[in-house]
Backbone as JSON, one array per atom type, in Angstrom:
{
  "sequence": "MAFIRNKISLSKKDKTTSQLKRIRGQVNGLIRMYEDERPCIEIAQQITAARNSLSRVARDVLSNAADQCIRDKDQKQLNLILKELLR",
  "N": [[149.88, 73.66, 180.09], [152.53, 73.13, 178.08], [153.0, 72.62, 174.79], [155.03, 71.41, 172.1], [155.77, 73.46, 169.29], [153.76, 72.89, 166.58], [154.91, 71.22, 163.87], [153.7, 70.94, 160.96], [152.61, 69.48, 157.87], [151.84, 71.32, 154.89], [149.49, 70.47, 153.62], [148.11, 69.14, 155.68], [147.79, 71.28, 157.4], [146.2, 72.97, 155.85], [143.9, 71.38, 155.68], [143.09, 71.28, 158.37], [142.68, 74.0, 158.85], [140.54, 74.46, 157.09], [138.6, 72.82, 158.29], [138.28, 74.17, 160.73], [137.28, 76.61, 159.83], [134.86, 75.73, 158.8], [133.64, 74.96, 161.17], [133.48, 77.44, 162.39], [131.54, 78.54, 160.73], [129.4, 76.88, 161.47], [129.04, 77.73, 164.12], [128.37, 80.41, 163.71], [125.95, 79.98, 162.42], [124.55, 78.82, 164.53], [124.3, 81.01, 166.24], [122.6, 82.63, 164.71], [120.36, 80.93, 164.66], [119.67, 80.93, 167.38], [119.13, 83.66, 167.79], [116.95, 83.87, 166.09], [115.13, 82.48, 167.47], [114.76, 79.69, 167.19], [113.58, 76.28, 167.59], [114.54, 74.76, 170.68], [115.56, 72.15, 170.66], [116.56, 71.82, 168.09], [118.64, 73.69, 168.14], [120.22, 72.6, 170.16], [120.97, 70.19, 168.93], [122.6, 71.15, 166.87], [124.59, 72.37, 168.36], [125.75, 70.12, 169.51], [126.74, 68.89, 167.19], [128.68, 70.8, 166.39], [130.38, 70.72, 168.6], [131.31, 68.07, 168.43], [132.69, 68.25, 166.03], [134.75, 70.03, 166.76], [136.05, 68.41, 168.61], [137.05, 66.41, 166.93], [138.88, 67.9, 165.41], [140.65, 68.68, 167.43], [141.68, 66.17, 168.19], [142.99, 65.5, 165.79], [144.94, 67.55, 165.63], [146.44, 67.04, 167.95], [147.26, 64.44, 167.36], [148.88, 64.87, 165.11], [150.9, 66.35, 166.34], [151.87, 64.41, 168.08], [152.91, 62.57, 166.26], [155.03, 64.13, 165.29], [156.57, 64.33, 167.61], [157.37, 61.68, 167.88], [158.95, 61.4, 165.59], [160.93, 63.23, 166.28], [161.91, 62.06, 168.5], [161.06, 62.84, 171.08], [160.24, 62.12, 174.0], [159.16, 63.18, 176.38], [157.4, 65.31, 175.6], [155.72, 63.77, 174.0], [154.52, 62.09, 175.9], [152.99, 64.01, 177.3], [151.19, 64.78, 175.29], [149.89, 62.34, 174.77], [148.6, 61.94, 177.22], [146.78, 64.03, 177.08], [145.3, 63.28, 174.83], [144.07, 61.0, 175.81], [142.41, 61.93, 177.72]],
  "CA": [[150.65, 72.61, 179.47], [153.22, 73.69, 176.92], [153.33, 71.65, 173.76], [155.94, 71.9, 171.08], [155.13, 74.07, 168.13], [153.39, 71.81, 165.68], [155.49, 71.29, 162.53], [152.8, 70.11, 160.15], [152.69, 69.69, 156.43], [150.91, 72.31, 154.39], [148.2, 69.84, 153.33], [147.41, 68.93, 156.95], [147.43, 72.59, 157.92], [145.07, 73.43, 155.05], [142.74, 70.58, 156.07], [142.67, 71.73, 159.7], [142.14, 75.35, 158.69], [139.22, 74.31, 156.47], [137.69, 72.29, 159.3], [138.0, 75.22, 161.7], [136.39, 77.58, 159.17], [133.55, 75.1, 158.75], [133.1, 75.04, 162.53], [133.1, 78.84, 162.57], [130.25, 78.68, 160.06], [128.41, 76.23, 162.31], [128.78, 78.6, 165.27], [127.61, 81.56, 163.21], [124.58, 79.49, 162.21], [123.95, 78.66, 165.85], [123.93, 82.35, 166.72], [121.39, 83.02, 163.98], [119.25, 80.09, 165.14], [119.29, 81.41, 168.7], [118.5, 84.97, 167.62], [115.66, 83.66, 165.42], [114.31, 81.71, 168.42], [114.46, 78.36, 166.67], [113.31, 75.32, 168.67], [115.74, 74.46, 171.46], [116.11, 70.85, 170.27], [117.37, 72.05, 166.89], [119.85, 74.38, 168.56], [121.03, 71.62, 170.91], [121.55, 69.25, 167.96], [123.68, 71.84, 166.16], [125.68, 72.53, 169.33], [126.4, 68.8, 169.59], [127.5, 68.7, 165.95], [129.85, 71.67, 166.43], [131.28, 70.19, 169.63], [131.93, 66.87, 167.86], [133.66, 68.71, 165.03], [135.89, 70.55, 167.5], [136.77, 67.27, 169.19], [137.81, 65.76, 165.85], [140.02, 68.76, 165.08], [141.6, 68.58, 168.55], [142.37, 64.87, 168.06], [143.89, 65.59, 164.64], [146.07, 68.41, 165.98], [147.27, 66.31, 168.91], [147.85, 63.3, 166.66], [149.98, 65.4, 164.31], [151.97, 66.71, 167.27], [152.45, 63.15, 168.56], [153.75, 62.07, 165.16], [156.25, 64.92, 165.27], [157.36, 63.92, 168.77], [157.97, 60.38, 167.57], [160.04, 61.65, 164.64], [161.99, 63.96, 166.99], [162.29, 61.27, 169.68], [160.8, 63.68, 172.25], [159.36, 61.29, 174.83], [158.47, 64.01, 177.37], [156.26, 65.95, 174.93], [154.82, 62.71, 173.57], [153.74, 61.69, 177.07], [151.99, 65.06, 177.56], [150.17, 64.7, 174.24], [149.1, 61.13, 174.98], [147.71, 62.2, 178.35], [145.7, 64.9, 176.61], [144.45, 62.48, 173.94], [143.31, 60.01, 176.59], [141.57, 62.65, 178.69]],
  "C": [[151.25, 73.17, 178.18], [153.59, 72.57, 175.96], [154.31, 72.27, 172.79], [155.14, 72.54, 169.96], [154.94, 72.97, 167.1], [153.97, 72.05, 164.29], [154.67, 70.37, 161.64], [152.96, 70.45, 158.68], [151.61, 70.69, 156.01], [149.53, 71.69, 154.13], [147.42, 69.58, 154.61], [146.96, 70.25, 157.54], [146.21, 73.13, 157.17], [143.79, 72.69, 155.45], [142.2, 71.06, 157.42], [142.07, 73.12, 159.62], [140.74, 75.3, 158.08], [138.2, 73.79, 157.48], [137.31, 73.37, 160.31], [137.09, 76.3, 161.1], [134.98, 77.03, 159.06], [132.87, 75.19, 160.12], [132.68, 76.48, 162.83], [131.74, 79.11, 161.91], [129.13, 78.04, 160.86], [128.03, 77.13, 163.49], [128.01, 79.84, 164.84], [126.15, 81.18, 162.96], [123.84, 79.3, 163.52], [123.48, 80.0, 166.42], [122.65, 82.81, 166.03], [120.17, 82.23, 164.45], [118.74, 80.59, 166.49], [118.57, 82.75, 168.61], [117.12, 84.86, 166.98], [114.7, 82.84, 166.27], [113.84, 80.39, 167.84], [114.23, 77.41, 167.84], [114.61, 74.89, 169.36], [116.36, 73.12, 171.07], [116.98, 70.98, 169.03], [118.7, 72.72, 167.24], [120.78, 73.41, 169.28], [121.69, 70.63, 169.96], [122.73, 69.88, 167.23], [124.87, 72.1, 167.09], [126.46, 71.23, 169.45], [127.26, 68.55, 168.36], [128.77, 69.55, 165.95], [130.87, 71.17, 167.45], [132.01, 68.95, 169.13], [132.99, 67.24, 166.82], [134.91, 69.25, 165.7], [136.72, 69.43, 168.1], [137.61, 66.56, 168.14], [139.05, 66.59, 165.49], [141.08, 68.66, 166.18], [142.38, 67.27, 168.47], [143.38, 64.91, 166.91], [145.14, 66.41, 164.97], [147.01, 67.69, 166.94], [147.96, 65.11, 168.25], [149.03, 63.74, 165.81], [151.17, 65.76, 165.19], [152.65, 65.45, 167.8], [153.35, 62.53, 167.5], [155.08, 62.81, 165.11], [157.15, 64.55, 166.43], [158.06, 62.59, 168.53], [159.14, 60.57, 166.62], [161.23, 62.32, 165.34], [162.51, 63.21, 168.21], [162.17, 62.09, 170.97], [159.77, 62.99, 173.14], [158.55, 62.13, 175.82], [157.23, 64.67, 176.75], [155.24, 64.91, 174.47], [153.95, 62.25, 174.73], [152.66, 62.72, 177.41], [150.85, 64.98, 176.55], [149.29, 63.48, 174.44], [148.15, 61.29, 176.16], [146.52, 63.04, 177.92], [144.75, 64.13, 175.68], [143.56, 61.51, 174.71], [142.38, 60.64, 177.63], [140.12, 62.57, 178.33]]
}
């Protein structure tokens, strides 16, 4: 599925980049937890937290793209984004 290049404001881009870096830190922590043989329930809880964070970022990215489609009056791309958001 080819989406339009996301034309986002610098502040939104900075926020998304910060969120992704935070998630990278979560994943690095998960690796350490696994290597240190931490209890599986703790690892599973952290995996769930990282997955939820990724879902939030995905929604934000798609929402920003949808906003751009509305501004550009690009109904075809907007329909693709809405399908992805509702998946």
